[in-house]
C-alpha positions in Angstrom: 46.2 -33.8 -88.3 48.2 -30.5 -88.2 48.4 -28.7 -85.0 46.0 -25.5 -84.7 48.1 -22.8 -83.2 46.2 -20.2 -81.4 48.0 -16.7 -80.5 47.2 -14.6 -77.6 48.3 -16.9 -74.8 50.4 -16.5 -71.5 52.4 -19.5 -70.7 54.2 -20.1 -67.5 56.8 -22.9 -67.5 56.6 -24.9 -64.2 59.5 -27.1 -63.1 58.5 -30.1 -61.1 56.0 -30.2 -58.5 57.6 -27.7 -56.3 56.5 -24.9 -58.7 53.4 -26.8 -59.9 51.5 -27.8 -56.9 51.4 -24.3 -55.2 50.0 -23.0 -58.5 47.6 -25.7 -59.0 46.3 -25.4 -55.4 46.1 -21.6 -55.6 44.0 -21.7 -58.6 41.8 -24.2 -57.1 41.4 -22.0 -53.9 40.4 -19.2 -56.3 37.8 -21.1 -58.4 34.4 -19.6 -58.5 32.5 -21.7 -60.9 34.2 -25.0 -61.8 37.4 -27.0 -61.6 38.0 -30.0 -63.9 41.0 -32.3 -63.2 42.5 -35.5 -64.8 45.6 -37.4 -63.5 47.1 -40.7 -64.2 48.0 -41.0 -60.5 46.5 -39.4 -57.5 48.4 -40.5 -54.7 47.4 -40.5 -50.9 50.6 -38.8 -49.8 51.1 -35.2 -48.5 50.8 -33.6 -51.8 47.8 -35.9 -52.9 46.0 -34.9 -49.6 46.6 -31.1 -50.2 45.3 -31.3 -53.5 42.3 -33.3 -52.5 41.5 -30.8 -49.7 41.4 -28.0 -52.1 39.1 -29.7 -54.2 37.0 -30.6 -51.3 36.9 -27.0 -49.9 36.1 -25.6 -53.6 33.1 -28.2 -53.9 31.8 -27.3 -50.3 31.6 -23.5 -51.4 29.4 -24.5 -54.3 32.0 -25.0 -57.1 31.5 -27.8 -59.6 34.5 -30.1 -59.2 35.2 -33.0 -61.6 38.0 -35.3 -61.0 38.8 -38.2 -63.4 41.7 -40.5 -62.5 43.1 -43.8 -64.2 42.0 -46.9 -62.6 45.5 -48.4 -62.9 47.7 -45.4 -62.2 45.4 -44.5 -59.3 44.3 -48.0 -58.4 44.1 -47.0 -54.5 42.2 -44.0 -55.3 38.7 -45.7 -54.7 39.5 -46.8 -51.3 41.6 -44.0 -50.0 40.6 -40.5 -51.3 37.4 -40.9 -53.5 35.0 -41.6 -50.5 36.1 -38.2 -48.8 35.9 -36.4 -52.0 32.3 -37.5 -53.0 31.1 -36.7 -49.4 32.3 -33.1 -50.0 30.4 -32.9 -53.3 33.2 -33.4 -55.8 32.4 -35.5 -58.9 35.1 -38.1 -58.8 35.0 -41.2 -61.4 37.6 -43.6 -62.4 38.7 -44.4 -65.9 38.6 -48.1 -66.8 38.7 -49.3 -63.1 38.5 -53.1 -64.1 42.2 -54.1 -63.5 41.9 -57.0 -61.1 42.8 -59.2 -64.1 44.9 -57.0 -65.8 46.2 -58.7 -69.0 48.1 -57.8 -72.1 44.9 -56.8 -74.2 44.2 -53.5 -76.0 41.3 -52.4 -73.9 43.1 -53.0 -70.6 46.4 -51.4 -71.8 44.6 -48.0 -73.0 45.0 -46.0 -69.9 44.3 -42.4 -69.0 47.7 -41.0 -68.9 46.9 -37.2 -69.3 47.6 -34.7 -66.7 45.3 -31.9 -67.1 43.4 -29.3 -65.1 41.2 -26.3 -66.0 39.7 -23.7 -63.9 36.9 -21.3 -64.4 37.8 -21.4 -68.1 40.5 -19.0 -67.1 43.5 -21.1 -66.1 44.5 -24.5 -67.4 47.4 -26.6 -66.5 49.1 -29.1 -69.1 52.1 -31.4 -68.5 53.5 -34.5 -67.2 53.2 -34.1 -63.5 51.1 -36.6 -61.5 49.3 -35.7 -58.3 52.2 -37.3 -56.2 54.9 -35.7 -54.1 58.2 -35.2 -55.8 59.8 -36.8 -52.8 57.4 -39.9 -52.9 60.5 -41.9 -54.6 62.4 -45.1 -53.6 65.4 -44.9 -51.5 64.8 -41.2 -50.5 66.2 -39.8 -53.8 66.0 -36.0 -54.6 62.7 -34.8 -56.2 61.6 -36.5 -59.4 62.3 -34.1 -62.5 59.1 -33.0 -64.5 57.4 -30.2 -66.0 53.9 -28.5 -66.4 52.8 -25.4 -68.0 50.3 -22.8 -66.5 48.0 -21.5 -69.5 45.9 -18.4 -70.0 44.2 -17.4 -73.1 42.3 -18.9 -75.9 44.0 -22.1 -75.6 41.7 -22.9 -72.8 38.8 -23.6 -75.2 40.3 -26.9 -76.6 41.6 -27.9 -73.3 38.1 -27.7 -71.8 36.6 -29.4 -74.8 38.9 -32.4 -74.3 38.2 -32.5 -70.7 34.4 -32.5 -71.2 34.5 -35.0 -74.1 36.3 -37.6 -72.1 34.2 -37.1 -69.2 31.2 -37.7 -71.2 32.5 -40.7 -72.8 33.3 -42.3 -69.2 29.8 -41.3 -67.9 28.2 -42.9 -71.0 30.2 -46.2 -70.4 29.1 -46.1 -66.6 25.5 -45.4 -67.6 25.9 -42.4 -65.3 23.7 -39.3 -66.1 24.2 -37.7 -62.7 27.3 -35.8 -63.3 26.7 -34.9 -67.1 28.2 -31.7 -68.3 25.8 -28.9 -69.3 25.4 -28.6 -72.9 27.2 -25.7 -74.8 30.7 -25.2 -76.2 33.1 -23.7 -73.6 33.4 -19.9 -74.3 36.7 -18.8 -75.9 38.9 -17.1 -73.5 40.1 -13.6 -74.2 43.8 -13.1 -75.2 46.2 -12.8 -72.1 49.6 -12.6 -73.7 51.5 -12.8 -77.1 52.4 -16.6 -77.3 51.2 -19.0 -79.8 50.4 -22.5 -78.8 48.4 -25.7 -79.8 46.8 -28.4 -77.8 47.2 -32.0 -79.0 45.7 -35.1 -77.5 46.5 -38.8 -78.6 43.4 -41.2 -78.4 42.4 -44.2 -80.2 40.2 -42.6 -82.9 40.6 -39.5 -84.8 43.8 -38.4 -83.0 45.9 -41.5 -82.8 49.3 -39.8 -84.2 48.8 -36.1 -83.6 51.5 -35.9 -81.1 54.0 -38.2 -82.8 53.3 -36.4 -86.1 54.1 -32.9 -84.5 57.3 -34.3 -83.1 58.1 -35.7 -86.6 57.4 -32.3 -88.3 59.5 -30.2 -85.9 62.3 -32.8 -86.3 62.1 -32.9 -90.0 62.2 -29.1 -90.2 64.9 -28.7 -87.6 68.0 -26.7 -88.8 70.2 -26.1 -85.7 69.5 -28.4 -82.8 67.2 -30.6 -81.3 67.0 -31.2 -77.4 64.7 -34.0 -76.2 63.9 -35.5 -73.0 61.7 -38.5 -72.2 61.3 -40.7 -69.1 60.7 -43.7 -71.3 62.2 -43.8 -74.8 61.4 -46.6 -77.2 60.7 -45.0 -80.4 59.4 -46.8 -83.5 61.1 -46.8 -86.8 59.7 -43.5 -88.1 60.9 -41.6 -85.0 64.3 -43.1 -85.1 64.7 -42.4 -88.9 63.9 -38.8 -88.3 66.2 -38.3 -85.6 69.0 -40.1 -87.7 68.2 -38.0 -90.6 68.5 -34.8 -88.5 71.8 -35.7 -87.2 73.1 -36.6 -90.9 72.1 -33.2 -92.1 74.3 -31.6 -89.4 71.5 -30.9 -86.8 72.8 -31.1 -83.1 70.6 -33.9 -81.6 70.7 -34.3 -77.9 68.7 -36.9 -75.9 68.2 -37.0 -72.2 67.1 -40.2 -70.7 66.3 -42.0 -67.5 69.5 -43.0 -65.8 67.9 -44.8 -62.9 66.3 -48.1 -63.2 62.5 -47.8 -62.7 61.1 -50.5 -64.9 64.0 -52.9 -65.8 62.5 -54.2 -69.1 61.9 -50.7 -70.7 65.3 -49.6 -69.2 67.4 -52.3 -70.7 65.3 -52.2 -74.1 66.1 -48.4 -74.3 69.8 -49.1 -73.9 69.7 -51.5 -76.7 69.3 -48.4 -79.0 72.3 -46.4 -77.6 74.8 -47.9 -80.1 72.9 -46.8 -83.1 72.2 -43.3 -81.5 75.6 -42.7 -80.7 76.9 -44.0 -83.8 74.5 -41.6 -85.9 76.2 -38.8 -84.1 73.5 -38.2 -81.4 74.5 -37.3 -78.0 72.8 -39.1 -75.2 72.7 -38.2 -71.5 71.5 -40.2 -68.8 69.7 -38.3 -65.7 71.0 -39.9 -62.6 70.3 -37.4 -59.9 66.9 -38.7 -59.3 64.0 -40.2 -61.5 63.5 -38.3 -64.8 59.7 -37.9 -65.4 60.0 -35.3 -68.1 58.4 -35.5 -71.4 59.6 -32.5 -73.4 61.4 -31.0 -76.3 62.9 -28.0 -77.8 63.7 -27.5 -81.6 65.8 -24.5 -82.9 65.0 -22.7 -79.7 61.8 -21.6 -81.4 59.5 -24.9 -81.0 58.8 -26.6 -77.8 56.4 -29.1 -76.5 55.6 -30.2 -72.8 53.1 -33.1 -72.0 52.5 -36.4 -70.8 53.5 -38.3 -73.8 56.8 -40.4 -73.7 58.4 -41.5 -76.8 57.4 -45.2 -76.4 54.7 -47.7 -77.5 52.5 -47.2 -74.4 52.2 -43.4 -74.9 52.4 -43.4 -78.9 50.0 -46.4 -79.4 47.9 -47.0 -76.5 47.3 -44.2 -73.7 45.2 -41.1 -73.8 48.0 -38.3 -73.8 47.9 -34.5 -73.9 50.7 -32.1 -74.9 50.9 -28.4 -75.4 53.1 -27.3 -78.5 54.4 -23.9 -78.4 56.0 -21.7 -81.0 57.6 -18.9 -79.1 61.2 -18.2 -78.6 60.9 -17.0 -75.0 59.1 -20.1 -73.8 61.7 -22.4 -75.9 64.6 -20.7 -74.5 63.3 -21.1 -70.9 62.9 -24.5 -71.3 66.1 -25.1 -73.2 68.0 -23.4 -70.4 66.4 -25.6 -67.9 67.2 -28.8 -69.5 70.7 -27.6 -70.0 71.2 -27.1 -66.3 69.7 -30.5 -65.7 72.3 -32.1 -68.0 75.0 -30.1 -66.4 73.9 -30.9 -62.7 72.3 -34.1 -62.8 73.0 -36.3 -65.8 76.1 -38.1 -67.4 76.8 -38.0 -71.0 77.6 -41.4 -72.6 80.8 -41.8 -74.4 80.6 -42.6 -78.1 81.9 -46.1 -77.7 79.9 -46.9 -74.5 77.8 -49.6 -76.1 81.1 -51.5 -77.3 82.4 -51.3 -73.7 79.6 -53.5 -72.5 80.3 -57.3 -72.1 78.7 -59.4 -74.9 76.1 -60.8 -72.3 75.0 -57.4 -71.4 74.5 -56.3 -75.0 72.7 -59.7 -75.5 70.5 -58.9 -72.4 69.7 -55.5 -73.8 68.7 -56.7 -77.3 66.6 -59.5 -75.7 64.9 -56.8 -73.6 64.0 -54.6 -76.7 62.8 -57.6 -78.8 60.5 -58.7 -75.7 59.0 -55.3 -75.7 58.3 -55.5 -79.5 56.8 -58.9 -79.1 54.6 -57.7 -76.2 53.3 -54.7 -78.4 52.8 -57.1 -81.3 50.6 -59.4 -79.0 48.6 -56.3 -77.9 47.9 -55.8 -81.5 50.3 -52.8 -82.3 53.2 -54.2 -84.3 54.3 -52.9 -87.7 56.7 -50.4 -88.8 56.3 -47.6 -86.3 
């Protein structure tokens, strides 16, 4: 499904939690009617408690507050944060909480990976930042690196519709009628700026490929350069073919990837692709200053996307995701400059022969990891030519 771009928005790029959380809490503190928030992780740390406190205060002053978190990503939420939120009047529920016997089955792997918030139909936040402190990382690393976008304008309507729709689906599954959203479509927000943007979701029904297709359309149309950052990068055949094709026709393709090992299997599986990427003329950078969590791209300094969707089987085939896609030179240039700085200050470019330099047993390990991931995806029922 082609993205529906809506004009008249005002968009603010927020770099990591140090910029995002003050804006989110300020918006919640100013809420007068309703706050609706979704997150894969809602951690019981300093940041999580600050957001929970703002939500509780809003509920106690009569604002309708809805919070939906994932049962796996936020598996301690029910014990540590939910009781106090509910006591304050927050409507807090959990998406697929049945994880005690987590197995490799489709319905258990379909997680809520979106990071969204909407306040009073006036302000929305879309991006990849969970409710967790940037400094909540192993080994006391520098803050994790990620993005979100503050949105004002007509794009609020589809964001609210997506939030309400999933909320109703979860309530229906839980046979919960107490937290129903009042009937009626969200009212369209007036124009607040001059930026054009589309809101895309990935689900397992009508929008299974919307985010991936938007990427592919932009890559296929690229004439000058593509800069893509993904925390987890394990693209299917269509995506790899599009990137290789862009490089062959002279487009500069740069990919910023995770340099630190967070999930060993995925890390090694991604590295198995380095030889072919570098051989195709694609430049690969590994971000090593801290954990890279960004999921963004800029094409020809005119098109940009920020969101929750990685370029891997989990995001593209299984999880519920949400991205904003922007056609605006100023926004795209702002994101591009930020990525350029991250590559200068915190990343290392891989030499073209870096794959060949690895010992044979290291290459075998990485290809074994790659094939194991493919087997696991196939067992879950999502194999094929993607």
